[in-house]
ZAMARGU-4260 file (C-alpha; in steps of 0.2 Angstrom, whole numbers, plus 5000, padded with zeros to 4 digits):
<rodrens>
0) 5369/5693/4614 | 5351/5699/4617 | 5346/5696/4636 | 5336/5682/4639 | 5317/5686/4641
5) 5304/5680/4656 | 5292/5667/4651 | 5274/5677/4647 | 5265/5668/4660 | 5275/5668/4674
10) 5269/5687/4679 | 5266/5704/4675 | 5275/5720/4680 | 5265/5734/4685 | 5274/5752/4689
15) 5270/5758/4708 | 5267/5775/4714 | 5285/5776/4721 | 5295/5775/4705 | 5297/5755/4707
20) 5287/5740/4702 | 5279/5724/4708 | 5277/5707/4703 | 5259/5701/4697 | 5253/5685/4694
25) 5247/5685/4674 | 5228/5684/4681 | 5231/5698/4692 | 5239/5708/4679 | 5223/5704/4668
30) 5211/5711/4680 | 5222/5726/4682 | 5221/5732/4664 | 5202/5727/4664 | 5201/5740/4680
35) 5211/5754/4670 | 5199/5753/4656 | 5184/5750/4666 | 5175/5759/4678 | 5183/5756/4693
40) 5172/5741/4698 | 5178/5723/4699 | 5166/5708/4694 | 5159/5706/4712 | 5158/5724/4716
45) 5142/5727/4708 | 5131/5740/4719 | 5116/5733/4728 | 5102/5744/4735 | 5096/5739/4753
50) 5080/5731/4744 | 5090/5720/4735 | 5101/5715/4751 | 5087/5712/4761 | 5078/5700/4748
55) 5094/5692/4748 | 5094/5690/4766 | 5075/5686/4767 | 5077/5670/4755 | 5092/5663/4768
60) 5081/5665/4783 | 5071/5649/4788 | 5059/5660/4797 | 5054/5671/4785 | 5052/5655/4773
65) 5041/5646/4784 | 5030/5659/4789 | 5029/5665/4772 | 5021/5649/4769 | 5010/5650/4782
70) 5002/5667/4778 | 5001/5661/4757 | 4991/5646/4763 | 4980/5657/4774 | 4977/5670/4761
75) 4974/5655/4748 | 4961/5646/4760 | 4953/5665/4764 | 4950/5669/4745 | 4944/5650/4740
80) 4938/5642/4755 | 4928/5629/4747 | 4946/5622/4740 | 4946/5614/4756 | 4930/5614/4765
85) 4916/5609/4752 | 4901/5612/4767 | 4891/5628/4772 | 4897/5637/4789 | 4881/5643/4791
90) 4873/5626/4789 | 4868/5618/4806 | 4860/5602/4813 | 4856/5603/4831 | 4856/5585/4833
95) 4873/5584/4831 | 4876/5597/4845 | 4893/5598/4853 | 4897/5580/4846 | 4915/5576/4844
100) 4926/5573/4828 | 4918/5561/4814 | 4921/5554/4798 | 4919/5569/4786 | 4919/5581/4801
105) 4937/5579/4809 | 4934/5595/4821 | 4917/5590/4827 | 4901/5602/4829 | 4896/5618/4838
110) 4884/5620/4851 | 4871/5625/4837 | 4876/5609/4828 | 4888/5617/4814 | 4903/5609/4807
115) 4918/5617/4817 | 4931/5613/4802 | 4920/5622/4791 | 4918/5637/4801 | 4937/5638/4805
120) 4941/5638/4786 | 4929/5651/4783 | 4934/5661/4797 | 4951/5665/4790 | 4943/5677/4777
125) 4937/5690/4789 | 4954/5689/4800 | 4964/5689/4784 | 4953/5705/4776 | 4952/5713/4792
130) 4971/5713/4795 | 4976/5716/4776 | 4963/5730/4775 | 4967/5739/4792 | 4986/5736/4790
135) 4986/5746/4773 | 4974/5758/4778 | 4984/5762/4793 | 5000/5763/4783 | 4993/5775/4768
140) 4987/5786/4781 | 5001/5787/4793 | 5014/5789/4780 | 5005/5803/4772 | 5003/5813/4787
145) 5018/5808/4795 | 5030/5811/4779 | 5020/5827/4777 | 5024/5834/4794 | 5041/5828/4794
150) 5045/5835/4779 | 5037/5854/4781 | 5040/5855/4800 | 5034/5871/4809 | 5015/5874/4812
155) 5007/5858/4805 | 5021/5848/4812 | 5019/5855/4830 | 4999/5851/4826 | 5000/5832/4820
160) 5013/5829/4836 | 4998/5834/4848 | 4985/5825/4838 | 4995/5810/4841 | 4997/5812/4859
165) 4977/5811/4860 | 4976/5798/4850 | 4989/5788/4859 | 4980/5791/4878 | 4964/5782/4871
170) 4962/5763/4876 | 4959/5752/4859 | 4950/5740/4868 | 4940/5753/4878 | 4939/5764/4862
175) 4932/5749/4853 | 4919/5745/4865 | 4913/5762/4863 | 4913/5765/4846 | 4907/5750/4837
180) 4895/5747/4851 | 4883/5758/4841 | 4885/5750/4824 | 4874/5736/4817 | 4882/5731/4803
185) 4889/5713/4803 | 4901/5717/4789 | 4921/5719/4794 | 4922/5739/4787 | 4917/5747/4802
190) 4928/5736/4813 | 4944/5740/4797 | 4938/5760/4799 | 4940/5760/4820 | 4957/5750/4817
195) 4962/5763/4805 | 4954/5777/4815 | 4967/5772/4830 | 4981/5765/4822 | 4988/5778/4810
200) 4996/5788/4825 | 5009/5775/4826 | 5013/5774/4808 | 5013/5793/4808 | 5026/5797/4822
205) 5038/5783/4814 | 5035/5790/4797 | 5038/5808/4803 | 5053/5803/4812 | 5061/5793/4796
210) 5058/5807/4785 | 5068/5821/4796 | 5082/5810/4796 | 5082/5806/4778 | 5079/5824/4772
215) 5096/5829/4780 | 5107/5819/4770 | 5118/5826/4755 | 5108/5819/4741 | 5091/5826/4746
220) 5102/5844/4751 | 5109/5843/4733 | 5091/5839/4724 | 5085/5855/4732 | 5099/5864/4727
225) 5098/5860/4709 | 5080/5866/4709 | 5070/5850/4712 | 5052/5854/4718 | 5045/5847/4734
230) 5034/5834/4727 | 5050/5827/4718 | 5060/5826/4733 | 5046/5817/4743 | 5041/5805/4729
235) 5059/5802/4722 | 5072/5805/4735 | 5063/5803/4753 | 5051/5793/4752 | 5061/5777/4746
240) 5074/5779/4758 | 5061/5784/4772 | 5049/5768/4770 | 5059/5754/4776 | 5053/5757/4794
245) 5035/5760/4790 | 5037/5743/4781 | 5042/5735/4796 | 5032/5741/4810 | 5017/5738/4797
250) 5022/5719/4794 | 5020/5716/4813 | 5006/5727/4817 | 4994/5717/4804 | 4995/5701/4816
255) 4991/5713/4830 | 4976/5720/4820 | 4970/5701/4817 | 4972/5699/4836 | 4961/5714/4842
260) 4947/5709/4827 | 4946/5693/4835 | 4946/5702/4854 | 4930/5714/4848 | 4921/5701/4839
265) 4923/5688/4856 | 4916/5706/4866 | 4901/5705/4855 | 4906/5722/4847 | 4915/5718/4832
270) 4910/5706/4818 | 4892/5700/4822 | 4883/5685/4818 | 4879/5678/4803 | 4896/5684/4799
275) 4910/5670/4801 | 4925/5675/4813 | 4935/5665/4825 | 4932/5677/4837 | 4913/5674/4838
280) 4917/5654/4837 | 4928/5657/4852 | 4916/5667/4861 | 4902/5653/4859 | 4914/5640/4863
285) 4920/5645/4879 | 4903/5644/4888 | 4906/5625/4884 | 4925/5622/4887 | 4923/5610/4900
290) 4911/5598/4889 | 4917/5601/4872 | 4933/5608/4874 | 4935/5604/4852 | 4925/5619/4850
295) 4937/5634/4856 | 4954/5622/4853 | 4952/5624/4833 | 4948/5641/4831 | 4958/5646/4844
300) 4972/5638/4837 | 4971/5644/4820 | 4970/5661/4827 | 4985/5659/4838 | 4996/5650/4821
305) 4988/5665/4811 | 4996/5679/4822 | 5012/5670/4824 | 5015/5668/4806 | 5013/5688/4805
310) 5023/5693/4820 | 5037/5681/4815 | 5036/5687/4795 | 5038/5707/4804 | 5053/5700/4813
315) 5061/5693/4798 | 5059/5708/4789 | 5064/5720/4803 | 5080/5709/4804 | 5082/5710/4785
320) 5080/5729/4783 | 5090/5736/4799 | 5107/5740/4793 | 5112/5740/4813 | 5109/5720/4813
325) 5120/5716/4797
</rodrens>
């Protein structure tokens, strides 16, 4: 008499390494067969890179979302300030000097009779332009110099280390007072050039340390053994893995550069009239803080919100890109 067969849906038998067998559920048996026929990865084991993991974490971080929305709004009004402010920031009426909020002019007027709301909106353009351009310039120069010094080492590494030590010894505000006091241009470019000149050593040192760490990994040594050229190793293997710390520091520094521009403009060596800047407005309003505090409140508040948004964004990016915090 034939032996009874177990139902097909009750389980599956899989051999074990010890010569025995174990019972598997029907679904487990099917998955096991799929793993035997596939590449050894389950459906949920798809490899993810550092950047995909970071983006997944950032999308779930409320700090990143809020700061990102604030920054997007600032960028929009910096590019198209006329979209929310139809007036002319240089148009003034002395008969309305220091007057408070009025219909159509919610922030009041300056000591020269200019609309505070219009000047606050247009002031975002100078601050965002200086912050973004200075950060890009500092990141580019610092990454190139620090990356090359960390990769090649030796004489050039020693020279770069001594040069960065010299620049670290220069006080930023004092250097700005000395260097920008002889500049007569009222555009943002002298201020951006000064920030790049004194800001690249910090990024350079971070890039150098990151490259030194990455180039000791096995995949870089394997690429070198296979005959990869130095430019290929730098661009294809080292730079993509060493740039994360640079991005974090540059994002946080962007808010610092905006505050530095306002400080230099407040001291009279940054942007100069007829340029519209929050630092210029804060400097003019500080003389009338008792009689007309609204002149100081709005540009100072806009500056504080902008700097805070970029610093919060940098903190969120740091938390997402730092493996030690996972």
